[in-house]
C-alpha positions as a Markdown table, in Angstrom:
| # | Residue | x | y | z |
|---|---|---|---|---|
| 1 | Met | 28.7 | -20.6 | 17.0 |
| 2 | Asn | 25.7 | -21.9 | 18.9 |
| 3 | Asn | 22.1 | -22.5 | 17.9 |
| 4 | Glu | 20.9 | -19.0 | 18.8 |
| 5 | Gln | 24.3 | -17.1 | 17.0 |
| 6 | Gln | 23.6 | -19.3 | 14.1 |
| 7 | Trp | 19.4 | -18.5 | 13.9 |
| 8 | Gln | 20.6 | -14.9 | 14.4 |
| 9 | Ala | 23.2 | -15.1 | 11.3 |
| 10 | Ala | 21.0 | -16.4 | 8.8 |
| 11 | Asn | 18.3 | -14.3 | 9.8 |
| 12 | Lys | 20.9 | -11.0 | 9.2 |
| 13 | Ala | 21.6 | -12.9 | 5.9 |
| 14 | Arg | 18.3 | -13.7 | 4.6 |
| 15 | Ala | 16.9 | -10.1 | 6.2 |
| 16 | Ala | 20.0 | -8.6 | 3.8 |
| 17 | Leu | 18.8 | -10.7 | 0.5 |
| 18 | Tyr | 15.2 | -10.3 | 0.7 |
| 19 | Arg | 15.7 | -6.4 | 1.4 |
| 20 | Trp | 18.1 | -6.2 | -2.0 |
| 21 | Phe | 15.4 | -8.1 | -4.3 |
| 22 | Ala | 12.7 | -5.5 | -2.4 |
| 23 | Glu | 14.9 | -2.4 | -3.5 |
| 24 | Ile | 15.7 | -3.9 | -7.1 |
| 25 | Phe | 12.0 | -4.3 | -8.0 |
| 26 | Ala | 10.7 | -1.2 | -6.5 |
| 27 | Arg | 12.2 | 1.1 | -9.0 |
| 28 | Glu | 14.5 | 1.2 | -11.7 |
| 29 | Phe | 18.2 | 1.4 | -11.9 |
| 30 | Asn | 20.1 | 4.7 | -12.2 |
| 31 | Lys | 23.9 | 5.1 | -13.0 |
| 32 | Lys | 24.8 | 5.2 | -9.1 |
| 33 | Asn | 22.6 | 2.2 | -8.1 |
| 34 | Leu | 23.9 | 0.1 | -11.3 |
| 35 | Ala | 27.3 | 0.7 | -10.7 |
| 36 | Glu | 27.0 | -0.3 | -7.1 |
| 37 | Leu | 25.0 | -3.8 | -8.3 |
| 38 | Gln | 28.1 | -4.5 | -10.7 |
| 39 | Gln | 30.2 | -3.9 | -8.0 |
| 40 | Gln | 28.7 | -5.6 | -5.4 |
| 41 | Tyr | 27.7 | -8.4 | -7.6 |
| 42 | Pro | 30.5 | -11.2 | -6.8 |
| 43 | Ala | 29.7 | -11.2 | -3.4 |
| 44 | Leu | 26.3 | -11.8 | -3.8 |
| 45 | His | 27.2 | -14.3 | -6.4 |
| 46 | Gln | 29.0 | -16.1 | -3.6 |
| 47 | Ala | 25.8 | -15.9 | -1.0 |
| 48 | Phe | 23.5 | -17.4 | -3.8 |
| 49 | Ser | 26.0 | -19.9 | -4.7 |
| 50 | Glu | 25.9 | -21.1 | -1.0 |
| 51 | Leu | 22.3 | -21.4 | -1.1 |
| 52 | Gly | 22.3 | -24.0 | -3.9 |
| 53 | Leu | 21.5 | -21.0 | -6.2 |
| 54 | Gln | 24.9 | -21.2 | -8.6 |
| 55 | Glu | 22.9 | -21.3 | -12.1 |
| 56 | Glu | 20.6 | -19.0 | -11.3 |
| 57 | Ser | 23.3 | -16.5 | -9.9 |
| 58 | Glu | 25.9 | -17.3 | -12.9 |
| 59 | Arg | 23.0 | -16.7 | -15.3 |
| 60 | Leu | 22.6 | -13.0 | -13.7 |
| 61 | Gln | 26.0 | -12.5 | -13.7 |
| 62 | Lys | 26.3 | -12.8 | -17.0 |
| 63 | Ala | 23.3 | -10.7 | -18.1 |
| 64 | Leu | 25.6 | -8.1 | -16.0 |
| 65 | Asn | 28.6 | -8.7 | -17.7 |
| 66 | Asn | 26.6 | -8.5 | -21.1 |
| 67 | Leu | 25.6 | -4.7 | -20.5 |
| 68 | Lys | 29.3 | -4.2 | -21.7 |
| 69 | Val | 28.6 | -4.4 | -25.0 |
| 70 | Ile | 26.0 | -1.0 | -24.5 |
| 71 | Pro | 27.8 | 2.4 | -23.6 |
| 72 | Glu | 28.3 | 3.3 | -19.9 |
| 73 | Ala | 26.4 | 6.4 | -20.5 |
| 74 | Asp | 23.1 | 4.2 | -22.0 |
| 75 | Arg | 23.0 | 1.1 | -19.3 |
| 76 | Ala | 21.4 | 2.7 | -16.7 |
| 77 | Leu | 18.9 | 3.8 | -19.6 |
| 78 | Glu | 18.5 | 0.6 | -21.4 |
| 79 | Leu | 17.8 | -0.8 | -18.0 |
| 80 | Ala | 15.2 | 1.5 | -16.8 |
| 81 | Ala | 13.0 | 1.2 | -20.8 |
| 82 | Asp | 13.3 | -2.5 | -19.9 |
| 83 | Phe | 11.9 | -2.2 | -16.0 |
| 84 | Ala | 9.6 | -0.5 | -18.0 |
| 85 | His | 8.4 | -2.5 | -20.5 |
| 86 | Met | 8.0 | -5.4 | -17.7 |
| 87 | Phe | 6.4 | -4.3 | -15.5 |
| 88 | Leu | 4.7 | -0.9 | -16.2 |
| 89 | Leu | 2.9 | -1.6 | -19.4 |
| 90 | Ser | -0.6 | -2.8 | -19.6 |
| 91 | Gly | -0.9 | -6.7 | -18.6 |
| 92 | His | -0.9 | -7.9 | -21.3 |
| 93 | Gln | 2.0 | -6.5 | -23.0 |
| 94 | Ser | 4.0 | -7.0 | -19.6 |
| 95 | Ala | 4.1 | -9.0 | -16.1 |
| 96 | Pro | 2.7 | -6.4 | -13.7 |
| 97 | Pro | 4.5 | -7.3 | -10.1 |
| 98 | Tyr | 0.9 | -7.5 | -8.5 |
| 99 | Ala | -0.1 | -10.4 | -6.8 |
| 100 | Ser | -3.8 | -9.5 | -7.6 |
| 101 | Tyr | -3.1 | -9.4 | -11.4 |
| 102 | Tyr | -2.0 | -13.3 | -10.8 |
| 103 | Leu | -4.9 | -14.1 | -8.4 |
| 104 | Glu | -8.3 | -12.4 | -9.3 |
| 105 | Ala | -10.2 | -13.4 | -12.1 |
| 106 | Asp | -10.6 | -10.0 | -13.4 |
| 107 | Lys | -7.0 | -9.3 | -13.0 |
| 108 | Met | -7.8 | -6.1 | -11.8 |
| 109 | Leu | -5.2 | -4.0 | -8.6 |
| 110 | Tyr | -6.3 | -3.2 | -5.2 |
| 111 | Gly | -7.6 | -6.8 | -5.3 |
| 112 | Lys | -8.2 | -9.6 | -2.2 |
| 113 | Pro | -4.4 | -9.6 | -1.8 |
| 114 | Ala | -4.1 | -6.2 | -1.5 |
| 115 | Gln | -6.4 | -5.9 | 1.3 |
| 116 | Gln | -4.8 | -9.0 | 2.9 |
| 117 | Met | -1.3 | -7.3 | 3.1 |
| 118 | Ser | -2.5 | -4.0 | 4.0 |
| 119 | Gln | -4.5 | -6.4 | 7.1 |
| 120 | Phe | -0.6 | -8.4 | 7.6 |
| 121 | Leu | 1.1 | -4.8 | 8.1 |
| 122 | Ala | -1.3 | -3.3 | 10.6 |
| 123 | Glu | -1.3 | -6.6 | 12.3 |
| 124 | His | 2.6 | -6.9 | 12.7 |
| 125 | Glu | 2.7 | -3.2 | 13.2 |
| 126 | Leu | 5.2 | -3.1 | 10.3 |
| 127 | Asp | 6.3 | 0.2 | 8.6 |
| 128 | Leu | 6.8 | 0.6 | 5.0 |
| 129 | His | 8.9 | 3.5 | 3.5 |
| 130 | Pro | 6.0 | 6.6 | 3.1 |
| 131 | Asp | 7.1 | 7.2 | -0.2 |
| 132 | Phe | 6.7 | 3.8 | -2.0 |
| 133 | Arg | 2.7 | 4.4 | -3.5 |
| 134 | Glu | 2.5 | 0.9 | -4.6 |
| 135 | Pro | -0.6 | -1.2 | -4.0 |
| 136 | Lys | 0.1 | -3.0 | -1.2 |
| 137 | Asp | 0.1 | -6.4 | -3.4 |
| 138 | His | 3.4 | -5.1 | -5.3 |
| 139 | Leu | 5.9 | -7.8 | -5.3 |
| 140 | Ser | 9.1 | -5.5 | -3.5 |
| 141 | Ile | 6.2 | -4.9 | -0.8 |
| 142 | Tyr | 6.2 | -8.5 | 0.0 |
| 143 | Leu | 10.0 | -8.6 | -0.1 |
| 144 | Gln | 10.3 | -5.5 | 2.1 |
| 145 | Val | 7.7 | -7.0 | 4.6 |
| 146 | Leu | 9.7 | -10.1 | 5.0 |
| 147 | Ser | 13.3 | -8.3 | 4.8 |
| 148 | Leu | 11.2 | -6.4 | 8.3 |
| 149 | Trp | 10.1 | -9.9 | 9.7 |
| 150 | Ile | 13.0 | -11.6 | 9.3 |
| 151 | Gln | 15.2 | -8.6 | 10.9 |
| 152 | His | 11.8 | -8.4 | 14.2 |
| 153 | Gly | 12.3 | -12.3 | 14.8 |
| 154 | Ser | 15.9 | -12.6 | 15.0 |
| 155 | Glu | 16.1 | -12.0 | 18.5 |
| 156 | Val | 13.7 | -14.8 | 19.9 |
| 157 | Glu | 15.0 | -17.9 | 21.6 |
| 158 | Gly | 14.6 | -21.6 | 21.5 |
| 159 | Glu | 10.7 | -22.8 | 20.9 |
| 160 | Glu | 9.8 | -19.5 | 19.2 |
| 161 | Gln | 12.3 | -19.8 | 16.7 |
| 162 | Ala | 10.6 | -22.4 | 15.2 |
| 163 | Ser | 7.8 | -20.6 | 15.9 |
| 164 | Ile | 8.5 | -17.7 | 13.9 |
| 165 | Ala | 9.8 | -20.2 | 11.7 |
| 166 | Ala | 6.3 | -21.6 | 10.8 |
| 167 | Glu | 4.7 | -18.7 | 9.9 |
| 168 | Gln | 7.4 | -17.4 | 8.0 |
| 169 | Ser | 7.2 | -20.6 | 5.6 |
| 170 | Glu | 3.6 | -20.3 | 5.6 |
| 171 | Phe | 3.8 | -16.8 | 4.7 |
| 172 | Leu | 6.1 | -17.6 | 1.4 |
| 173 | Gln | 3.8 | -20.6 | 0.8 |
| 174 | Ser | 0.6 | -18.8 | 0.6 |
| 175 | Ala | 1.4 | -14.9 | -0.2 |
| 176 | Leu | 3.9 | -15.3 | -2.7 |
| 177 | Leu | 4.5 | -18.6 | -4.0 |
| 178 | Asn | 0.9 | -18.9 | -5.2 |
| 179 | Trp | 1.2 | -16.5 | -7.6 |
| 180 | Leu | 5.4 | -15.3 | -8.1 |
| 181 | Pro | 6.1 | -18.7 | -10.6 |
| 182 | Lys | 3.2 | -17.2 | -12.5 |
| 183 | Phe | 5.3 | -13.7 | -12.6 |
| 184 | Asn | 8.4 | -15.4 | -13.3 |
| 185 | Asp | 6.9 | -17.4 | -16.6 |
| 186 | Arg | 5.6 | -13.9 | -18.1 |
| 187 | Cys | 8.9 | -12.1 | -17.2 |
| 188 | Gln | 10.6 | -15.1 | -19.4 |
| 189 | Ile | 8.7 | -14.1 | -22.5 |
| 190 | Ile | 8.9 | -10.7 | -22.8 |
| 191 | Arg | 11.3 | -9.3 | -25.2 |
| 192 | Val | 13.7 | -7.1 | -23.5 |
| 193 | Lys | 17.3 | -5.1 | -24.6 |
| 194 | Thr | 18.6 | -6.9 | -21.6 |
| 195 | Gln | 18.4 | -10.1 | -19.8 |
| 196 | Val | 19.3 | -8.3 | -16.4 |
| 197 | Tyr | 15.6 | -8.5 | -15.2 |
| 198 | Pro | 14.2 | -12.3 | -16.7 |
| 199 | Ala | 17.3 | -13.2 | -14.5 |
| 200 | Leu | 17.0 | -11.2 | -11.7 |
| 201 | Thr | 13.3 | -12.7 | -11.3 |
| 202 | Asp | 14.5 | -16.3 | -12.6 |
| 203 | Leu | 16.7 | -15.5 | -9.2 |
| 204 | Leu | 13.9 | -14.0 | -7.2 |
| 205 | Leu | 11.9 | -17.1 | -7.4 |
| 206 | His | 14.2 | -19.9 | -6.4 |
| 207 | Phe | 15.7 | -18.1 | -3.9 |
| 208 | Val | 12.3 | -17.8 | -2.1 |
| 209 | Glu | 11.7 | -21.5 | -3.3 |
| 210 | Ala | 15.3 | -22.6 | -1.1 |
| 211 | Asp | 13.9 | -20.4 | 1.8 |
| 212 | Gln | 10.5 | -21.8 | 2.3 |
| 213 | Leu | 12.1 | -25.1 | 2.0 |
| 214 | Ala | 14.9 | -24.3 | 4.6 |
| 215 | Leu | 12.0 | -23.2 | 7.0 |
| 216 | Val | 10.1 | -26.2 | 6.5 |
| 217 | Glu | 13.2 | -28.2 | 7.6 |
| 218 | Leu | 14.0 | -26.1 | 10.5 |
| 219 | Asp | 10.5 | -26.0 | 11.8 |
């Protein structure tokens, strides 16, 4: 496999993982997508392990396995309750998935990060799913943007690869990693019925950190 093929393969995998995370944090589980996740996770675990995230991935695998103690008909409902408790309650009781909450002094939504993301979307001509009506600084939007951006840049060659890698590394550092650790810290202390979402947020943080480091090394 030559360098161009390696670049395309790596970006295909990166885009798929960012898209997966985006969908996870966009909405609560239902019976169908929970069953799909449980079926798919062994392959995802292998992918995360190859990225050096075996410990974080095993934590999520354990949390998913522990759902077996809950009656099957109730599992999606319990996870939906955890989703609401972690992400939808008022800020002091939950972990709002919005950059503005962690970066703005008043913790108000629709702050500067939301405006910056709106501008970024316009400049890069990236279209988000029209049915997702959250503020533009919602975590899922950052992840969806990265997935789309990586897909669009996967076909470039030569020096353009290094340029795109540098741009994406800077985006991860300045637009996501400047608040994602604080978000994850809050997610770890909220009392929920299952450990699926705390494990997911921790896996996401370590994945983004590893991806940013890999981009720096590529540049």
